[in-house]
MDTraj code that builds the backbone (N, CA, C; nanometers):
import mdtraj as md
import numpy as np

residues = "MET LYS GLN LEU PHE PRO ASP LEU TRP GLN THR PRO LEU GLU LEU ARG PHE GLY THR LEU LYS SER HIS ALA PHE LEU LEU GLN HIS PRO ALA GLY ARG ASP MET ILE TYR VAL ALA GLU GLU PRO SER THR LEU HIS THR ILE LYS THR SER GLY ASN VAL ASP HIS LEU TYR LEU SER HIS ASN HIS GLU ILE THR ASP GLY LEU ALA ASP ALA LYS SER THR LEU GLY ALA PRO LEU VAL GLY HIS ALA ARG MET GLN GLN TYR PHE PRO LYS GLY LEU LYS LEU ASP GLN THR ILE GLN THR GLU SER ARG VAL LYS LEU ASN GLY GLY LEU GLU ALA ILE TYR THR PRO GLY HIS THR ASP ASN ASN ILE SER TYR ARG TYR VAL SER PRO TYR GLY LYS THR TYR LEU PHE VAL GLY ASP THR LEU TYR PRO ASP ASN GLY GLU TRP ARG ALA LEU VAL MET GLU SER HIS GLY GLY ASN ARG LYS THR LEU ILE LYS THR ILE GLU GLN LEU LYS ALA VAL GLN ALA GLU VAL ILE ILE PRO SER VAL ALA ILE GLY ASN TYR GLN ILE THR GLU LEU THR LYS SER ASP TRP HIS ALA ALA LEU ASP ALA ALA ILE LEU SER LEU GLN".split()
xyz = np.array([
    [0.1313, 2.3233, -1.5469],
    [0.2173, 2.2160, -1.4958],
    [0.2222, 2.2229, -1.3435],
    [0.2037, 2.1099, -1.2821],
    [0.2048, 2.1033, -1.1361],
    [0.3290, 2.0279, -1.0897],
    [0.4096, 2.0909, -1.0055],
    [0.5279, 2.0236, -0.9528],
    [0.4872, 1.9380, -0.8334],
    [0.5149, 1.8079, -0.8445],
    [0.4796, 1.7136, -0.7386],
    [0.5943, 1.6918, -0.6412],
    [0.7152, 1.6837, -0.6975],
    [0.8381, 1.6637, -0.6218],
    [0.9459, 1.7468, -0.6902],
    [1.0633, 1.7611, -0.6305],
    [1.1658, 1.8458, -0.6924],
    [1.2023, 1.8069, -0.8354],
    [1.1823, 1.6796, -0.8720],
    [1.2212, 1.6332, -1.0051],
    [1.1052, 1.5768, -1.0863],
    [0.9815, 1.6022, -1.0455],
    [0.8668, 1.5432, -1.1143],
    [0.7524, 1.6436, -1.1259],
    [0.7014, 1.6590, -1.2501],
    [0.5906, 1.7503, -1.2787],
    [0.4757, 1.6744, -1.3440],
    [0.3555, 1.7192, -1.3183],
    [0.2344, 1.6592, -1.3738],
    [0.1690, 1.7561, -1.4710],
    [0.1323, 1.7077, -1.5893],
    [0.0639, 1.7918, -1.6868],
    [-0.0835, 1.8065, -1.6493],
    [-0.1519, 1.9072, -1.7050],
    [-0.2945, 1.9248, -1.6756],
    [-0.3773, 1.8031, -1.7163],
    [-0.4909, 1.7884, -1.6522],
    [-0.5795, 1.6745, -1.6734],
    [-0.6304, 1.6702, -1.8172],
    [-0.6312, 1.5501, -1.8741],
    [-0.6923, 1.5245, -2.0040],
    [-0.7826, 1.4022, -1.9906],
    [-0.8732, 1.3844, -2.0858],
    [-0.9619, 1.2686, -2.0864],
    [-0.9219, 1.1724, -2.1966],
    [-0.9316, 1.0438, -2.1663],
    [-0.9038, 0.9384, -2.2635],
    [-1.0299, 0.8534, -2.2791],
    [-1.0618, 0.8198, -2.4022],
    [-1.1775, 0.7347, -2.4309],
    [-1.3055, 0.7900, -2.3667],
    [-1.3111, 0.9214, -2.3556],
    [-1.4326, 0.9873, -2.3103],
    [-1.4443, 1.0100, -2.1612],
    [-1.4045, 0.9114, -2.0802],
    [-1.4300, 0.9201, -1.9360],
    [-1.3072, 0.8988, -1.8486],
    [-1.2007, 0.8417, -1.9016],
    [-1.0834, 0.8115, -1.8200],
    [-0.9979, 0.9363, -1.8019],
    [-0.9649, 0.9673, -1.6777],
    [-0.8811, 1.0832, -1.6484],
    [-0.7342, 1.0451, -1.6604],
    [-0.6548, 1.1352, -1.7174],
    [-0.5159, 1.1015, -1.7462],
    [-0.4254, 1.2239, -1.7330],
    [-0.3033, 1.1991, -1.6912],
    [-0.1975, 1.2993, -1.6899],
    [-0.0723, 1.2371, -1.7506],
    [0.0142, 1.3203, -1.8046],
    [0.1510, 1.2792, -1.8366],
    [0.2422, 1.3399, -1.7303],
    [0.3661, 1.2923, -1.7275],
    [0.4591, 1.3354, -1.6232],
    [0.5954, 1.3648, -1.6834],
    [0.6561, 1.4725, -1.6363],
    [0.7915, 1.5087, -1.6769],
    [0.8864, 1.4756, -1.5634],
    [0.9862, 1.3951, -1.5945],
    [1.0848, 1.3521, -1.4958],
    [1.2203, 1.4120, -1.5303],
    [1.2757, 1.4884, -1.4389],
    [1.4094, 1.5461, -1.4545],
    [1.5092, 1.4554, -1.3837],
    [1.6150, 1.4168, -1.4547],
    [1.7170, 1.3303, -1.3958],
    [1.8543, 1.3738, -1.4449],
    [1.9615, 1.3145, -1.3942],
    [2.0954, 1.3633, -1.4296],
    [2.1267, 1.3627, -1.5789],
    [2.0589, 1.2764, -1.6566],
    [2.0878, 1.2681, -1.7997],
    [1.9951, 1.3537, -1.8847],
    [1.8982, 1.4208, -1.8237],
    [1.8079, 1.5039, -1.9017],
    [1.6672, 1.5052, -1.8474],
    [1.5706, 1.5079, -1.9389],
    [1.4300, 1.5186, -1.9001],
    [1.3451, 1.4318, -1.9919],
    [1.2595, 1.3498, -1.9329],
    [1.1761, 1.2574, -2.0089],
    [1.0294, 1.2779, -1.9760],
    [0.9436, 1.2504, -2.0737],
    [0.7999, 1.2452, -2.0496],
    [0.7583, 1.0994, -2.0378],
    [0.6761, 1.0709, -1.9370],
    [0.6201, 0.9377, -1.9193],
    [0.4693, 0.9484, -1.9356],
    [0.4126, 0.8610, -2.0198],
    [0.2762, 0.8706, -2.0705],
    [0.2705, 0.9862, -2.1713],
    [0.1513, 1.0219, -2.2162],
    [0.1393, 1.1167, -2.3273],
    [0.0473, 1.2332, -2.2916],
    [0.0933, 1.3532, -2.3175],
    [0.0070, 1.4718, -2.3151],
    [-0.0285, 1.5062, -2.4592],
    [-0.1537, 1.5431, -2.4834],
    [-0.1984, 1.5742, -2.6191],
    [-0.2401, 1.7191, -2.6376],
    [-0.2805, 1.7850, -2.5319],
    [-0.3314, 1.9218, -2.5419],
    [-0.2231, 2.0137, -2.5990],
    [-0.2508, 2.0833, -2.7112],
    [-0.1486, 2.1675, -2.7741],
    [-0.0875, 2.2709, -2.6806],
    [-0.1685, 2.3339, -2.5967],
    [-0.1137, 2.4354, -2.5066],
    [-0.0179, 2.3732, -2.4052],
    [-0.0483, 2.2516, -2.3605],
    [0.0414, 2.1817, -2.2682],
    [0.1724, 2.1480, -2.3364],
    [0.1633, 2.0967, -2.4577],
    [0.2843, 2.0617, -2.5320],
    [0.3703, 2.1853, -2.5567],
    [0.3059, 2.2980, -2.5875],
    [0.3806, 2.4223, -2.6103],
    [0.4526, 2.4660, -2.4833],
    [0.3845, 2.4567, -2.3704],
    [0.4466, 2.4934, -2.2423],
    [0.5680, 2.4064, -2.2134],
    [0.5532, 2.2774, -2.2381],
    [0.6646, 2.1852, -2.2144],
    [0.7809, 2.2171, -2.3074],
    [0.7500, 2.2395, -2.4344],
    [0.8553, 2.2661, -2.5329],
    [0.9325, 2.3925, -2.4983],
    [0.8630, 2.4966, -2.4575],
    [0.9307, 2.6225, -2.4269],
    [1.0081, 2.6171, -2.2955],
    [0.9795, 2.5166, -2.2134],
    [1.0506, 2.5051, -2.0854],
    [1.1803, 2.4261, -2.0960],
    [1.2034, 2.3638, -2.2126],
    [1.3278, 2.2883, -2.2295],
    [1.3069, 2.1624, -2.3104],
    [1.4168, 2.0948, -2.3410],
    [1.4119, 1.9744, -2.4228],
    [1.3477, 1.8576, -2.3483],
    [1.2842, 1.7708, -2.4244],
    [1.2393, 1.6405, -2.3752],
    [1.3195, 1.5353, -2.4506],
    [1.3883, 1.4502, -2.3789],
    [1.4808, 1.3558, -2.4414],
    [1.4152, 1.2270, -2.4884],
    [1.3122, 1.1828, -2.4188],
    [1.2399, 1.0619, -2.4575],
    [1.0929, 1.0786, -2.4218],
    [1.0079, 1.0131, -2.4995],
    [0.8664, 1.0040, -2.4678],
    [0.8368, 0.8565, -2.4426],
    [0.8289, 0.8205, -2.3158],
    [0.8132, 0.6803, -2.2772],
    [0.6650, 0.6439, -2.2703],
    [0.6281, 0.5419, -2.3465],
    [0.4909, 0.4934, -2.3509],
    [0.4786, 0.3670, -2.2665],
    [0.3641, 0.3506, -2.2004],
    [0.3464, 0.2320, -2.1166],
    [0.2875, 0.1140, -2.1939],
    [0.2038, 0.1424, -2.2951],
    [0.1455, 0.0344, -2.3755],
    [0.0683, 0.0957, -2.4914],
    [0.0109, 0.0102, -2.5755],
    [-0.0441, 0.0569, -2.7026],
    [-0.1686, 0.1440, -2.6899],
    [-0.2323, 0.1488, -2.5741],
    [-0.3487, 0.2369, -2.5598],
    [-0.3094, 0.3841, -2.5559],
    [-0.1803, 0.4107, -2.5538],
    [-0.1328, 0.5485, -2.5644],
    [-0.1057, 0.5893, -2.7093],
    [-0.1345, 0.4999, -2.8014],
    [-0.1267, 0.5355, -2.9435],
    [-0.2592, 0.6028, -2.9796],
    [-0.2665, 0.7293, -2.9523],
    [-0.3892, 0.8062, -2.9710],
    [-0.3755, 0.8995, -3.0912],
    [-0.4844, 0.9683, -3.1224],
    [-0.4823, 1.0601, -3.2368],
    [-0.3808, 1.1722, -3.2177],
    [-0.3525, 1.2083, -3.0929],
    [-0.2607, 1.3185, -3.0674],
    [-0.1158, 1.2792, -3.0500],
    [-0.0847, 1.1494, -3.0604],
    [0.0523, 1.1060, -3.0334],
    [0.1514, 1.1604, -3.1357],
    [0.1151, 1.1592, -3.2627],
    [0.2063, 1.2093, -3.3659],
    [0.2373, 1.3572, -3.3443],
    [0.1359, 1.4349, -3.3068],
    [0.1586, 1.5772, -3.2806],
    [0.2475, 1.5974, -3.1583],
    [0.2276, 1.5141, -3.0553],
    [0.3125, 1.5241, -2.9363],
    [0.4578, 1.4961, -2.9719],
    [0.4794, 1.3926, -3.0499],
    [0.6153, 1.3581, -3.0927],
    [0.6767, 1.4704, -3.1753],
    [0.5989, 1.5254, -3.2680],
    [0.6489, 1.6318, -3.3545],
    [0.6782, 1.7590, -3.2762],
    [0.5871, 1.7978, -3.1883],
    [0.6041, 1.9212, -3.1118],
    [0.7238, 1.9132, -3.0186],
    [0.7369, 1.8015, -2.9499],
    [0.8442, 1.7874, -2.8508],
    [0.9764, 1.7450, -2.9135],
    [0.9703, 1.6894, -3.0342],
    [1.0931, 1.6435, -3.0989],
    [1.1610, 1.5315, -3.0238],
    [1.0804, 1.4481, -2.9587],
    [1.1349, 1.3415, -2.8745],
    [1.1046, 1.2056, -2.9357],
    [1.1981, 1.1112, -2.9258],
    [1.1732, 0.9767, -2.9768],
    [1.0706, 0.9025, -2.8921],
    [0.9881, 0.8230, -2.9587],
    [0.8912, 0.7389, -2.8902],
    [0.9587, 0.6099, -2.8464],
    [0.9361, 0.5719, -2.7210],
    [0.9990, 0.4525, -2.6648],
    [0.8921, 0.3664, -2.5992],
    [0.8949, 0.2360, -2.6253],
    [0.8017, 0.1428, -2.5628],
    [0.8494, 0.0014, -2.5844],
    [0.7739, -0.0946, -2.5334],
    [0.8121, -0.2346, -2.5492],
    [0.8041, -0.2748, -2.6961],
    [0.8923, -0.3650, -2.7365],
    [0.8987, -0.4062, -2.8764],
    [0.7649, -0.4601, -2.9273],
    [0.6881, -0.5251, -2.8408],
    [0.5596, -0.5809, -2.8841],
    [0.4570, -0.4719, -2.9161],
    [0.4855, -0.3515, -2.8760],
    [0.3945, -0.2399, -2.9026],
    [0.3961, -0.1998, -3.0502],
    [0.5055, -0.2297, -3.1192],
    [0.5256, -0.1822, -3.2562],
    [0.4119, -0.2236, -3.3490],
    [0.3573, -0.3430, -3.3286],
    [0.2551, -0.3971, -3.4193],
    [0.1247, -0.3167, -3.4175],
    [0.1042, -0.2364, -3.3149],
    [-0.0223, -0.1646, -3.3001],
    [-0.0198, -0.0238, -3.3602],
    [0.0942, 0.0196, -3.4097],
    [0.1047, 0.1556, -3.4631],
    [0.0418, 0.1658, -3.6013],
    [-0.0205, 0.2792, -3.6314],
    [-0.0725, 0.3009, -3.7660],
    [0.0420, 0.3292, -3.8632],
    [0.0116, 0.3202, -3.9897],
    [0.1113, 0.3488, -4.0922],
    [0.1620, 0.4919, -4.0770],
    [0.2930, 0.5083, -4.0837],
    [0.3535, 0.6402, -4.0737],
    [0.3984, 0.6790, -3.9349],
    [0.3717, 0.5935, -3.8366],
    [0.4131, 0.6223, -3.6994],
    [0.4627, 0.4928, -3.6364],
    [0.5723, 0.5017, -3.5628],
    [0.6278, 0.3815, -3.4992],
    [0.7160, 0.4224, -3.3820],
    [0.7541, 0.3232, -3.3025],
    [0.8521, 0.3470, -3.1977],
    [0.9866, 0.3796, -3.2601],
    [1.0552, 0.4765, -3.2028],
    [1.1910, 0.5077, -3.2474],
    [1.2937, 0.4219, -3.1756],
    [1.2610, 0.3827, -3.0539],
    [1.3472, 0.2945, -2.9752],
    [1.2580, 0.1912, -2.9079],
    [1.3022, 0.0654, -2.9070],
    [1.2226, -0.0401, -2.8455],
    [1.2920, -0.0942, -2.7213],
    [1.2109, -0.1307, -2.6237],
    [1.2599, -0.1931, -2.5011],
    [1.2485, -0.3435, -2.5199],
    [1.3609, -0.4104, -2.5194],
    [1.3654, -0.5540, -2.5451],
    [1.3913, -0.6267, -2.4137],
    [1.2853, -0.6534, -2.3400],
    [1.3026, -0.7259, -2.2141],
    [1.1757, -0.8014, -2.1804],
    [1.1926, -0.9147, -2.1131],
    [1.0805, -0.9886, -2.0567],
    [1.0822, -0.9770, -1.9045],
    [1.1723, -0.8942, -1.8528],
    [1.1810, -0.8779, -1.7074],
    [1.2042, -0.7307, -1.6736],
    [1.3296, -0.6937, -1.6412],
    [1.3614, -0.5566, -1.6026],
    [1.4900, -0.5145, -1.6716],
    [1.4979, -0.3855, -1.7058],
    [1.6179, -0.3348, -1.7708],
    [1.6360, -0.1877, -1.7349],
    [1.7614, -0.1463, -1.7168],
    [1.7936, -0.0069, -1.6876],
    [1.7933, 0.0747, -1.8162],
    [1.7382, 0.1951, -1.8072],
    [1.7341, 0.2876, -1.9190],
    [1.8204, 0.4091, -1.8885],
    [1.8209, 0.5030, -1.9814],
    [1.8998, 0.6243, -1.9652],
    [1.8542, 0.7043, -1.8435],
    [1.9498, 0.7594, -1.7695],
    [1.9181, 0.8488, -1.6592],
    [1.8766, 0.7824, -1.5305],
    [1.8874, 0.6491, -1.5232],
    [1.8508, 0.5785, -1.4011],
    [1.7095, 0.5236, -1.3999],
    [1.6320, 0.5521, -1.5035],
    [1.4978, 0.4964, -1.5143],
    [1.5078, 0.3458, -1.5387],
    [1.4151, 0.2704, -1.4829],
    [1.4115, 0.1255, -1.5006],
    [1.2797, 0.0866, -1.5654],
    [1.2867, 0.0024, -1.6686],
    [1.1674, -0.0502, -1.7338],
    [1.1397, -0.1900, -1.6812],
    [1.0146, -0.2141, -1.6445],
    [0.9725, -0.3438, -1.5927],
    [0.8597, -0.3951, -1.6822],
    [0.8804, -0.5110, -1.7422],
    [0.7774, -0.5690, -1.8280],
    [0.6637, -0.6208, -1.7405],
    [0.5435, -0.5672, -1.7608],
    [0.4285, -0.6013, -1.6762],
    [0.3084, -0.6388, -1.7636],
    [0.3157, -0.7504, -1.8346],
    [0.2088, -0.7881, -1.9272],
    [0.0839, -0.8377, -1.8555],
    [-0.0238, -0.8457, -1.9317],
    [-0.1490, -0.8999, -1.8802],
    [-0.2678, -0.8138, -1.9171],
    [-0.2574, -0.6827, -1.8924],
    [-0.3609, -0.5903, -1.9422],
    [-0.3587, -0.5956, -2.0944],
    [-0.2409, -0.5830, -2.1521],
    [-0.2122, -0.6134, -2.2917],
    [-0.0848, -0.6971, -2.2931],
    [-0.0345, -0.7262, -2.4121],
    [0.0898, -0.8036, -2.4217],
    [0.2140, -0.7148, -2.4256],
    [0.1961, -0.5824, -2.4109],
    [0.3112, -0.4926, -2.4303],
    [0.3255, -0.3882, -2.3201],
    [0.2692, -0.4162, -2.2032],
    [0.2752, -0.3188, -2.0933],
    [0.4134, -0.3089, -2.0305],
    [0.4574, -0.1864, -2.0106],
    [0.5812, -0.1567, -1.9391],
    [0.5474, -0.0638, -1.8226],
    [0.6016, -0.0956, -1.7048],
    [0.5991, -0.0015, -1.5928],
    [0.7380, 0.0598, -1.5808],
    [0.7441, 0.1832, -1.5347],
    [0.8723, 0.2530, -1.5213],
    [0.8954, 0.2890, -1.3750],
    [1.0167, 0.2626, -1.3288],
    [1.0518, 0.2885, -1.1886],
    [1.1730, 0.3811, -1.1839],
    [1.1677, 0.4768, -1.0925],
    [1.2791, 0.5707, -1.0773],
    [1.3028, 0.5975, -0.9298],
    [1.4269, 0.5767, -0.8880],
    [1.4672, 0.6056, -0.7503],
    [1.5184, 0.7487, -0.7470],
    [1.4386, 0.8383, -0.6939],
    [1.4742, 0.9797, -0.6933],
    [1.5809, 1.0087, -0.5885],
    [1.6775, 1.0943, -0.6210],
    [1.7763, 1.1347, -0.5203],
    [1.7148, 1.2195, -0.4091],
    [1.5890, 1.2580, -0.4277],
    [1.5212, 1.3402, -0.3267],
    [1.4437, 1.2556, -0.2255],
    [1.4605, 1.1232, -0.2325],
    [1.4101, 1.0387, -0.1253],
    [1.2905, 0.9512, -0.1551],
    [1.2253, 0.9696, -0.2689],
    [1.1096, 0.8881, -0.3036],
    [1.1426, 0.7991, -0.4233],
    [1.0732, 0.6871, -0.4319],
    [1.0822, 0.6018, -0.5497],
    [0.9478, 0.6049, -0.6204],
    [0.9498, 0.6391, -0.7496],
    [0.8283, 0.6516, -0.8288],
    [0.8079, 0.5237, -0.9098],
    [0.6842, 0.4775, -0.9174],
    [0.6505, 0.3638, -1.0024],
    [0.5326, 0.4027, -1.0908],
    [0.5607, 0.4132, -1.2205],
    [0.4593, 0.4469, -1.3200],
    [0.4026, 0.3149, -1.3730],
    [0.2831, 0.2779, -1.3280],
    [0.2304, 0.1439, -1.3545],
    [0.1456, 0.1358, -1.4812],
    [0.1308, 0.2462, -1.5540],
    [0.0477, 0.2421, -1.6734],
    [-0.0946, 0.2020, -1.6388],
    [-0.1499, 0.1084, -1.7191],
    [-0.2841, 0.0556, -1.6921],
    [-0.2784, -0.0813, -1.6257],
    [-0.1622, -0.1212, -1.5752],
    [-0.1523, -0.2517, -1.5100],
    [-0.2529, -0.2611, -1.3963],
    [-0.2646, -0.1551, -1.3204],
    [-0.3746, -0.1377, -1.2259],
    [-0.4059, 0.0110, -1.2192],
    [-0.5263, 0.0429, -1.1785],
    [-0.5701, 0.1825, -1.1814],
    [-0.6759, 0.2044, -1.0732],
    [-0.6897, 0.3271, -1.0241],
    [-0.7933, 0.3565, -0.9248],
    [-0.9285, 0.3837, -0.9906],
    [-1.0297, 0.3200, -0.9373],
    [-1.1671, 0.3376, -0.9839],
    [-1.2494, 0.3868, -0.8655],
    [-1.2663, 0.5189, -0.8584],
    [-1.3393, 0.5802, -0.7468],
    [-1.2871, 0.5325, -0.6120],
    [-1.1547, 0.5320, -0.6010],
    [-1.0901, 0.4997, -0.4745],
    [-1.0523, 0.3547, -0.4558],
    [-1.0973, 0.2664, -0.5455],
    [-1.0649, 0.1240, -0.5365],
    [-0.9694, 0.0858, -0.6491],
    [-0.8655, 0.0098, -0.6142],
    [-0.7701, -0.0330, -0.7164],
    [-0.8262, -0.1521, -0.7933],
    [-0.8186, -0.1442, -0.9250],
    [-0.8727, -0.2486, -1.0120],
    [-0.7740, -0.2806, -1.1243],
    [-0.8042, -0.3881, -1.1949],
    [-0.7257, -0.4267, -1.3121],
    [-0.8217, -0.4739, -1.4203],
    [-0.7775, -0.4655, -1.5445],
    [-0.8626, -0.4982, -1.6584],
    [-0.7796, -0.5693, -1.7642],
    [-0.8372, -0.6730, -1.8237],
    [-0.7701, -0.7495, -1.9284],
    [-0.8283, -0.7112, -2.0641],
    [-0.7416, -0.6811, -2.1598],
    [-0.7827, -0.6521, -2.2972],
    [-0.7332, -0.7660, -2.3858],
    [-0.8151, -0.8707, -2.3997],
    [-0.7732, -0.9886, -2.4750],
    [-0.7470, -0.9557, -2.6218],
    [-0.8192, -0.8589, -2.6754],
    [-0.8011, -0.8219, -2.8160],
    [-0.6643, -0.7607, -2.8430],
    [-0.5948, -0.7181, -2.7372],
    [-0.4609, -0.6622, -2.7504],
    [-0.3577, -0.7483, -2.6781],
    [-0.3847, -0.8789, -2.6748],
    [-0.2880, -0.9725, -2.6180],
    [-0.2949, -0.9885, -2.4682],
    [-0.3952, -0.9287, -2.4041],
    [-0.4071, -0.9407, -2.2592],
    [-0.4484, -1.0805, -2.2173],
    [-0.4144, -1.1153, -2.0939],
    [-0.4441, -1.2485, -2.0430],
    [-0.4629, -1.2404, -1.8918],
    [-0.5716, -1.2957, -1.8415],
    [-0.6042, -1.2837, -1.6999],
    [-0.4979, -1.3483, -1.6111],
    [-0.4584, -1.4712, -1.6419],
    [-0.3589, -1.5394, -1.5588],
    [-0.2264, -1.4646, -1.5607],
    [-0.1902, -1.4131, -1.6771],
    [-0.0659, -1.3368, -1.6884],
    [-0.0721, -1.2106, -1.6045],
    [-0.1860, -1.1420, -1.6083],
    [-0.1988, -1.0176, -1.5325],
    [-0.1953, -1.0442, -1.3821],
    [-0.2595, -1.1500, -1.3373],
    [-0.2539, -1.1841, -1.1950],
    [-0.1099, -1.2121, -1.1533],
    [-0.0365, -1.2859, -1.2358],
    [0.1045, -1.3141, -1.2061],
    [0.1857, -1.1852, -1.2012],
    [0.1620, -1.0968, -1.2965],
    [0.2317, -0.9679, -1.2997],
    [0.2055, -0.8881, -1.1720],
    [0.0800, -0.8800, -1.1326],
    [0.0454, -0.8015, -1.0140],
    [0.1071, -0.8625, -0.8892],
    [0.1089, -0.9942, -0.8803],
    [0.1746, -1.0604, -0.7669],
    [0.3231, -1.0257, -0.7638],
    [0.3862, -1.0237, -0.8803],
    [0.5297, -0.9938, -0.8875],
    [0.5597, -0.8494, -0.8495],
    [0.4642, -0.7605, -0.8694],
    [0.4849, -0.6207, -0.8316],
    [0.4989, -0.6030, -0.6805],
    [0.4591, -0.7029, -0.6040],
    [0.4765, -0.6947, -0.4588],
    [0.6239, -0.6892, -0.4208],
    [0.7096, -0.7388, -0.5088],
    [0.8535, -0.7363, -0.4825],
    [0.9201, -0.6093, -0.5333],
    [0.8424, -0.5200, -0.5940],
    [0.8961, -0.3951, -0.6485],
    [0.8759, -0.2844, -0.5456],
    [0.9859, -0.2298, -0.4974],
    [0.9787, -0.1256, -0.3944],
    [0.9485, 0.0094, -0.4574],
    [0.8506, 0.0781, -0.4043],
    [0.8168, 0.2142, -0.4478],
    [0.7222, 0.2747, -0.3456],
    [0.7285, 0.4062, -0.3310],
    [0.6360, 0.4765, -0.2418],
    [0.5293, 0.5543, -0.3174],
    [0.5630, 0.5997, -0.4370],
    [0.4726, 0.6857, -0.5131],
    [0.4230, 0.6072, -0.6345],
    [0.2942, 0.5756, -0.6353],
    [0.2350, 0.4927, -0.7400],
    [0.1593, 0.5830, -0.8367],
    [0.1959, 0.5739, -0.9656],
    [0.1439, 0.6682, -1.0646],
    [0.0827, 0.5913, -1.1819],
    [-0.0498, 0.5751, -1.1839],
    [-0.1151, 0.5085, -1.2969],
    [-0.1288, 0.6029, -1.4155],
    [-0.1574, 0.5466, -1.5312],
    [-0.1747, 0.6320, -1.6493],
    [-0.3167, 0.6858, -1.6606],
    [-0.4137, 0.6174, -1.5985],
    [-0.5524, 0.6645, -1.6026],
    [-0.6192, 0.6394, -1.4680],
    [-0.7335, 0.7037, -1.4485],
    [-0.8154, 0.6811, -1.3296],
    [-0.9608, 0.7075, -1.3643],
    [-1.0491, 0.6397, -1.2936],
    [-1.1917, 0.6681, -1.2990],
    [-1.2275, 0.7393, -1.1692],
    [-1.2959, 0.8516, -1.1809],
    [-1.3219, 0.9313, -1.0617],
    [-1.2038, 1.0217, -1.0328],
    [-1.1761, 1.0446, -0.9078],
    [-1.0689, 1.1357, -0.8685],
    [-0.9320, 1.0782, -0.9030],
    [-0.8520, 1.1543, -0.9788],
    [-0.7147, 1.1131, -1.0105],
    [-0.6230, 1.1773, -0.9078],
    [-0.5561, 1.0928, -0.8314],
    [-0.4684, 1.1436, -0.7266],
    [-0.3438, 1.0574, -0.7180],
    [-0.2278, 1.1218, -0.7206],
    [-0.1028, 1.0492, -0.7019],
    [-0.0980, 0.9982, -0.5586],
    [-0.0660, 0.8708, -0.5446],
    [-0.0777, 0.8052, -0.4149],
    [0.0583, 0.7667, -0.3599],
    [0.0851, 0.8072, -0.2365],
    [0.2014, 0.7575, -0.1638],
    [0.1545, 0.6463, -0.0712],
    [0.2142, 0.5290, -0.0851],
    [0.1699, 0.4122, -0.0116],
    [0.2825, 0.3514, 0.0709],
    [0.2476, 0.3027, 0.1885],
    [0.3403, 0.2187, 0.2641],
    [0.3465, 0.0822, 0.1955],
    [0.4412, 0.0003, 0.2350],
    [0.4537, -0.1328, 0.1760],
    [0.3260, -0.2130, 0.1951],
    [0.2695, -0.2091, 0.3149],
    [0.1471, -0.2857, 0.3407],
    [0.0295, -0.2317, 0.2598],
    [0.0211, -0.0998, 0.2441],
    [-0.0865, -0.0407, 0.1640],
    [-0.0697, -0.0744, 0.0155],
    [0.0548, -0.0769, -0.0295],
    [0.0841, -0.1138, -0.1683],
    [0.0408, -0.2576, -0.1939],
    [0.0730, -0.3481, -0.1033],
    [0.0320, -0.4876, -0.1190],
    [-0.1200, -0.5008, -0.1150],
    [-0.1852, -0.4222, -0.0316],
    [-0.3315, -0.4247, -0.0256],
    [-0.3927, -0.3756, -0.1567],
    [-0.3321, -0.2731, -0.2169],
    [-0.3795, -0.2230, -0.3464],
    [-0.3657, -0.3303, -0.4540],
    [-0.2539, -0.4011, -0.4523],
    [-0.2315, -0.5080, -0.5495],
    [-0.3307, -0.6220, -0.5281],
    [-0.3556, -0.6571, -0.4037],
    [-0.4537, -0.7625, -0.3745],
    [-0.5932, -0.7220, -0.4219],
    [-0.6274, -0.5952, -0.4045],
    [-0.7579, -0.5466, -0.4503],
    [-0.7689, -0.5556, -0.6025],
    [-0.6597, -0.5242, -0.6719],
    [-0.6596, -0.5335, -0.8181],
    [-0.6784, -0.6782, -0.8630],
    [-0.6118, -0.7705, -0.7937],
    [-0.6282, -0.9124, -0.8262],
    [-0.7719, -0.9562, -0.8009],
    [-0.8285, -0.9131, -0.6893],
    [-0.9662, -0.9497, -0.6555],
    [-1.0638, -0.9019, -0.7625],
    [-1.0354, -0.7875, -0.8229],
    [-1.1242, -0.7346, -0.9268],
    [-1.1246, -0.8211, -1.0525],
    [-1.0255, -0.9082, -1.0649],
    [-1.0163, -0.9971, -1.1807],
    [-1.0833, -1.1317, -1.1569],
    [-1.1277, -1.1565, -1.0339],
    [-1.1860, -1.2868, -1.0001],
    [-1.3252, -1.3012, -1.0621],
])
top = md.Topology()
chain = top.add_chain()
for i, resn in enumerate(residues, 1):
    res = top.add_residue(resn, chain, resSeq=i)
    for name in ("N", "CA", "C"):
        top.add_atom(name, md.element.get_by_symbol(name[0]), res)
traj = md.Trajectory(xyz[None], top)
C-alpha cells in the first residue's frame, strides 16, 4: 500500500482486460474508511482487511464487475455501492447492496460526493472528496483516462454509452473543482496527476478531441 496523502492510500498495480493498468484507493474520512474502485489481488485484500474495516466499496461503473469482485466483497465485508443503472449488469448471485439514485450530484457518507458522469457507459459515477488536508480528489473512473500521457475518452455503446452524452459530461466536468485527478485505469504509465484549473480544462478538451 502506498500512501499518497494523509488520508489516501493506493493499492498495488493490477491489470484489467490484459493491458489496462489499475489501482484501487482507500480513503480515510471522519465517518470511516472506504475503497474506491476494486482491488482483486488476494494478498492486497488481506493487507487491507488486517489494517482495519472498510465501510463501503464504491464502484465507478459496470466494468468493475470482474471475476474477483465477489471475493473482494467477501474478504472485506463491505457493501457494494454504485449507480442504480449498474444493477442490470451484475451476474446472478451478486448485486449492489446500496444504489446511488441521482442524475446529477449527491452527498454520500463521510463527505464523499457522487457525480453522475454518463457517456462511457450509462452508469458511470465519479467521486469527489474535499480533503481536510488541503486537496480535493476526483475519482473519474473511465470517464477519461491517460493513454501514454494523453487524456482520452472511450464510448461503450454496448453498455449504454453515447458519444454526445460523454462529450456533454466531460464539458460539465470543467465546473467541478479538483486538484488530484484519479482515473480507474491507464494505458502506459499510471500516475496520479495534480492539475491546475487550466491544465484540468486542457485534459478535458483533449479527451473530447479523442472522441471526434
